[in-house]
N, C-alpha and C positions, 0 to 999 in steps of 0.2 A: 798423821794425818786423823784430823779428827771425823768419827763416824756420825753420820746424821741418817737419821731414818726417811725412808722415800716419803715423799709427799703424799698425802691421800689422795685419792683422785676424785675430782670434782664430781659432785652429785649429778647426776643426770637431769636435765630439764624435763618436767612432767611432761609427759605426751599430750599432746592437743587430740580429742577426738574429732576425726573430720566430722563435718556438720552432717547429719544423716539425711538422706534422702526424703522429700516431703511426705513420702508414704509411709516413710518409717518413723516420723515424729510421733506418730500415736503412742508408742511404746517407750518413750523417752522421755516423756513428762513425768513428774513426780506422782508417784501414786496416792491417792487421795484414801485414809483410813478413815471411813466415816465414824467410827466408835472413838476413835482418839482426835477428831475435830471438832474442837468445842464451838466454833463460829458455826460449821453445819449444824452440829447438833440442837443449837439454839434456834438458829434459822428455820430447820424442820419441826422444831418441836413447837415455836410460835405458829408456824402454817397449819400444823396438825390440828392446834386447838382452835383454829377459825373455822377450819372445813369442819371439823364434828360439830361445834357449835352452830354453824350454818345449816348443815344436813341432818342434824339431831332435833333441832327446835321444830316443833309442830308434825313431828315425822307421821304420827299416826293419823292427823289429819288430811293429810296432802301428800301424794295425788291420791284419786280415786281408788280403792280397791279393784283390784283387778283379778279375773278368773284364775289367770297364770300363777299369781302369788298364792292362791288358796291352794291350788293343786298342787304346788311343790310343797308348802306346807303340809296337808294334809298327808302327802306321802311319807314326810317326815316323822309325823305324828304316828302313822300305821308302823314305821321302822322301830320308834321308840316303844311301842306298845305290843311289840312282837306280832303283829297282825301280816306281816311280811312286807313286801318291798313295794306296796301301793296299798290304799284304803278299798280298792276295787282289784279286779283281774289285773295284773301286772302285764303291759304288754310294751313293746319295744319301740317306745317313743323316742324317749331320752336314756343314756346310760345311768342306772341308778346312784352311782356315786354321790352326785351333786346334791339330793335331798339326804342321804347319807350324812352329809356334811352339815346340811342344815339341823339334822337331828342330832349332831354333836353340838352345834351352836346353841341349840335351843333346850340341850338337856336341864341344864341346871333350873332355868325359869320355869322349865314344866315341872320339875319336881318342888319347887317352891309353891308356885300357883298353878296347878293344872287347869285351873278354869279359866286362867286368863290366856292360855294359848291360842290366839286368834291372830289374825293376819295383822291387823292393826298395831297390837302391843309386839309380835316379835317381829316387826319391822326393826326395832330397835337392836337385834342382833346382827343386822347389816353394817350397823356403825363398825363394828369391829372389822368387817373385811373392807368397808372404805378406808379405816385408818391405816391395815394393813397395805392395801393397794398405793394409797398417798405416799406412805415412806418408802415403798419399794419403787415408786416413780422418782423420789429426788435420788435415790442411792443408784439406779440406774441413769440418769442423768450425769451424775457426777463420774460414775464409771464410763460413760460415753463422751467423758472429757469435756462436758459443758461446764463453763463457770458457775460459781456459787449462784450468782443473780439468775441465771438462766434455768438453774435446777430448781431456786424457788419459783421461777415463772411457769414452769413445767408443771409443778405440783399445785399452784392457784389454778391455773388453766383446768388442769385435772379434777381438783376437788369444787372449785366454786363456781363454775359455769353452771347457768341454771339448767341447762341441758342434764349435766352430770348430778346435781342436786335432786332433780326429780328421779332419775333412773336408778341412780345408787341407792335411793332410800328403798326401793321395791324389792321383795324377795324374788329375785332373779337367777337363775344359774349362769347367767352370763357375767353377773359381777363374781362369783366364785372364780370361775375360769378364768378371768381377766388376772385376779388375784396370783393364780398358780402360774400364768404364762407370764406375769413379770418377773416372778421371782426365777424361772425359767431362763429369763434375759439377764436379770441379775447374774447367775452362775454363769452363763455363756460370756457375759463381759467381765467375769472376774480378774482383777490386777494380779492375783496371785499365778492364774493360769494352771493351776493342779488339773490333773486327769478327772480327779474324782469329782470338781465340780463341774467339767462338762457331763460327766456321766449322771451327775445329779440334775444338770438341766434335761437330759433327756427323761429322766424319771418324772420330774415335775411337769415337764410339757405333756407328758402322758397323762397325768393325772387330770391336766387342764384339759385336754380333747375328751376323758371321760366324764369330765364334768359337764361339759357342752361341748357335743360333737363337732360344732361349727368350727371351733377353734382350730380345726384342721388345716385351714388354709393359711395359716399364720407359722406354720411350722417352717416353710422354706425361709422367711425372713429370720426366724431363729437361729437357723444354719447359718445364714450369712453373717450374722454378729457372731457367733461362734467361730468362725473361718477369719473372720478380722480380727479377733482377741486372742485366739490360741497360739502359742509356739508353734514356729515354722518346723520345729525339730518334731514336735510330738502331734502335730496338727490332724495328719491321716489317724493317728489311734484315738484322738479326742471325739472327731467327727464320727467316726465308726463305730465307738463306746456310746455315743448319745444317741446316734440313729438305732443300734441294737437295743438298747435299754429301752427307747421309746416304745419300739415297735413290740418288745417282749411283752411288755405291760398293756399296751393297747390292744394287743390280741387277746388279751385275757377276758374280754367283753365277749367275742363270739366264741370262745372256749365255754363261757358259762352258759351261754346259749346250747352249745352243742351238748353239754354234761346235763342240761336239763331237757334235752330231747327236743328243743324249740329253735333249732337254726334254722329248719327249712320248713315252708309250710306243710300242714297234716291235719287229720280231721281230729276235733276236738281239743285244740290249743293254739295258742298264738305263735308268732315265730319272728324272728330277726328279720329274715328276708322281706316278711310282710310290711315289717315297720320300715324297711327301708324302700321296699316298693310303693309304700304309702308318700312317704317324705318325698319321694323323687317326681311322682305324680300329682302332686298337689297343684292345683290350678294357679299359673302365674298370676303374679301381682301386675304386669304390664312394665313397659318401660318408666323408669323413673324420672326421666324430664319430660314425660308428655302428659299434658293436663288431663286429669279425670282419671287417669288409673288409680289403683290402689297404692302402688308403689309411690307415686307422686305425693299422694295423700299423706303416707308415712314420711317423705321428705320434708313436706310442707309442716307437719307437726314437729319434726326436729328444729327446723329453722325459725318455728314460732318461738320455742325456747330461747335458741340461741345460734345466731349466724357466725359468730367470730370463731368458735371451735371448729366447727366442720369446713367452712369455708377458708378459713386461714390455715388450718392444718393441710388442707389438701393444697393450698399455694406453698407452704413451707416445704412439703414432700416433693412438689413440682421442683422448686428450686434446688432443694437439696440432691435430688436425682440428677438433675441437670448439671450439677458443678462438683459431682461426685471424684470428677478426675482432677480438679483443681483445687479441691477444699479438704483441709484435714477433718473439718466439723462434719463435711457430707459424706466421707467416707466413714468416720466413727458413726453416725447415725444412718448408715446405708441400709440396715435393718429394719428399723422401725419405719423409714421411709417406705420401704419394698413393702411392711406390713400393711400401710395406709394404702399404698397402690394397689393391691391385691384384693383388699376387702372392698376398695369403691370400685373395682373390676367386677367383683362377684354381684355387688348391688346394682349394676348397670344391666345385669343379666335380663332381657326382656320375657324371658320365659320362666324366671325363677319367682320365687315366694319371697317376700321381704317383710319379715315381722318387726314389729316398731320397737323392741328391743335390741337388734341387730348392732346399733350403731355405739351398743356399749362394749363391743368388742374393739370399736375403732377409737375409743375414747382417749386411753392412755398414749395411743401411738399419734394421734393428732395432736395431743398437748406435747410431747418430746418434739416433733418436727417443727412444730409452730414456734416453741421456744428456742430451738436450734437455729431456724431460719433468723429468729430475732438476734441470735448471737453472731450468725455468720453477717448480717447487716450491720451489728454494731461494729464487729471486726473490721469489716471493710471501711466503715465510716471512720472509726477512731484510730485503729491499730496501723493502718498503713497510711493513714494521715501523718505520722512521725517522721516520714520520708520528706516531706515537706513542711517543715515546722512554721512557715509561716503561715499555710492555711488551716493548723491545727485547731486554732480559734473558731474559725467558720465551721469545720469539721464538727466540732463539740456542739455549736449551735445548733447545726442541722439534727445530732442525734436527740439533743433534748426536745427539738422541735418535733420529731417524728414519736419519740415517747409521749410527750404531752399530746399530741393529735390523738394517739392510740387510747390514752386513759379517758380522755374527753369522749372519746367514740363508745368505749367498753362501759366505763362504771356506770353511768345512768341505764344504761340497758340491762345489764347484769343486776345493778339494784332493784329494778321492779321487778324482773324475773325472781331473784330470790326472796324478795319482801313478801312475793305472792305465795311462795312456798314456805314461808314462815309464818303465816297470817290465816290464810285462806282455809275452809272447812268444807273440804269435797266429800267428806264421808259421813256427814249427818244422818243422809237417810238410810246408809247400812245399819249405823247405830239404832234408830228408831226401830226399823225390821227386824233387827236382833231381838230387840226390848220387847215388842210385840210378841212375836213368837214365842219368847219365853214366859209371858206373861198372861197372853189372852186365850191360848189353845187350852183346853182343859185336861186332856190326856196325851202330852206329849210323846209317852212309852209307845201308844199304839196308832199313831198318827203318821202318815205317810207325807211326805212334802216333797216336791220338786225344786231345787236350791242349786245357785252356782257354788263354785268352790270358794269364792270370798267369804260366804257366810256358813258354808258345811260344819267347820268346827264351831262356830257360836251356837248351832242347833244340836250338836252333839254334847256339848257342854250345858247346854239348856235341859237334855234328857232325852232327844229324839235318839232312835236307834243308830248306830254308826255304820250300819250296813244298808238295810232297807226302811228306816224311818226317815231320816235326812237322806235324799237320793241325789248325787251329784246328776245335774239333768240330762247330761251326755250319756249316760249309763243305761238310762230310761229305754234308750233306743239302739245301743252299742254294745252293752256287756250282755252276752247269754246267760251270766249267774243272776242277773238283775231281770232281764225281761221274762226268764222262766218263771219268777216269783209273781208275775203281772200277766196272768192270762188273759184278762179282759183289758190290757193295756191302759189308757188315761183313766178309765172307770175304777180301777184300783188305789187312786191318789184322793188325797184329801185336799191339798192344798198346792199351789205353785207360786214361787217367788218370781214374778216378772222383773229381774233385772233388766238393764240394756243388753248385757251378753245374753240372757235367755230369749228375750224378744228378737235380737239380732240373729241368731244361729238357729232358731225354731224352725224356720223354712225348711231346713235340710233333715228335721229332726221329727218324724209323723207323729209320735207318741204326744211330745212336748208340744207339736202344733196343735194337736185335738186337744190337749188339756188346757192350753190357754183359750181356745175357742170355745170350749165347754165350761167356763168358769167366769164366776163375777168377782170385781174387786169388792174388798172387806176393809181395807186399808190402804191409803197411798200415802209415800213419804216422799218428797222432792217434787221437782215441777219437769215437764218439758221431757225431753228424751233422757235425761238423766234419772227420772222418776225411778220408783221400785214399788211396785203393786203386789200386794198379798192378795191372790187370786183363791176363792174356795170353789171346788168342783160341785157344777150342780147337776141336777138331772140324774142320769143312770148312776152318777158316781158315788152314790151315797148308801149303798145297799151292801148287804155282807156284814159278818160279825169280825169288827177289828181285832178282837183280842186272837182270832185264829190265822191271822195273818204270819206267813213265815218270817223268821227273825233274820239276821244276816247270813249269809252263804258262809 
C-alpha cells in the first residue's frame, strides 16, 4: 500500500469585509499623508505662491492704516524694548499673548532696521501668518475628506477673496488667533488619532483664545470635530484631555491678574474684572439687518469687498447642517459648519458690539463649508449619475455649466477687488504727515503731539518721546499716568494730528476735543473725510518751558 501525504487544506477564501454603515465610511477611506502626496504638495505650493503674491503686492499702501494696527504693533514694540506689556498702562482689554507673538514676528526686522518698525512696513510679517493659515486650510480640508480640487478651492476662497486680501494684510490679533485655531482643528481631525494630537488640540485652542478671546465661541465646533474624528475606544480620554488642557492654559490669564493683584477692582490699579465689565457694557451696534445701524454698516463693508464668500459660505453651512444625517461630507464638515452657525448667531445679536474685523474669525470656516458644499453638489450630480449611465453625459454637462456660471460671476468681481488692493495707495496722507512731523518740527524731543497709534511709532523713531512726547490720543483722557503730567489739560500740548480716527472719537474725550477746538491747521494731507490735519495749539497752549516737562512715566 503506497503511503500518500494528506492533501493540503485549501486556502480559505479571503474574508470580504461587510460594507460599513454610511456613518462609518468616514474612517475607512485611505489616509491622505500630505507630506508624502506629491500632487497635494504641488497644488498647495502653487496656490500658496498665488496667495502670497496677491496679498503681498502693495501691502504697505492698501488698505488704510488703522489705529488698532498701530496699537498692537506699539504694544509689541513695548515688549521688545522691555517697557512692559504695553506702551502705556496695560489694562485688560485683550490678553497680551497676541502682541507677544507680534513681537516675535517683528523681532528680526526690528533688529536690522529699528527705525523702519512702523505699521506699513511691519504688515509684511502678516504674510507669514497668511501663509501658515492657507496651508492649514488645505491640510484640514484633506483631513475632512474633501477631494483634492475642493481642498484647493477652500484655499483659494480663503486666500484670494478680496475680503480676505484686505483683512489678512492688516496687523490684527484675529489673524493670529485664526492660525492657531486652524492648527487645533488639524490636530483634532488627525488621521492617526493619537491622544497627544487631541491634547495638543486643546493646548493650541487655548493659545488661540488667549490671542483673541472672542475665539472662545468656536470651541464647541472644535469639540464636534474631535468627537467625529477620535477613536471610539479612546474618545472619552481624548475629549477630556483636550478640555482639561485648554482650561488649564486658559485659566493662566486670570491667574496672572490674581498674582498681580489686579483680578478685582481696587484703588490705584486696573483690573481684569473692569476690563470684562467694559467689554460687556459697550453700546450695542444694533441689529445687523436693520438699515442705519452700526452693525449693518459693518455688514455692508464686508459685502462691498466680497459677497461670494460670506453669503456662499452661509449657504454652504446651511446645506451641510441640513444634510448631516444623509451625507458623509456633511458629517465630516459638521465642526466647521457649526462654527459658521455660531459666529453668525453671535453677529446677529442686536445688543452686541460688532467690530469690522470680526469676520476674520469666520473666513476659514466659510471657505471650508463653501468648498464642502460644492463637493456635495458635485457628488450628487456626477457620482450618483453613475447609477444611470444614460444620463451621465447630461449630468456632466450640468456640472460644467454650474462651474462655468460660478466662474463667470466670481472672477470679474474678485479681479476688480484684488486689483484695487494691488494698485491703490490709501496711505499717502499718513506718509506725508509722518514726513512733515519729522522734518518741520524744530525740537521733537521737547514737543508734545496728540496722535493716533497708526503714527505713534513713526514719531517715536523721529525723536519724539515714547511716553509723553508722542501721546496716543486716548491716553490724554483715559490714562491717569498721562493725565497727571498734563495738569492744564490741552494747554500742555503743542500739536494734535487730526486723523479720521481722532476726529471721530474726540466727542467722547474732553482733552482731545478741546485740543481740536483750540488749534489751527498748519498742514493738511489728503481730502475729505480721509484727510489728516496737523493742527498747532493756539492761545493759552504755548506757555511754559518745554524743557521742564516731565518725561515718560
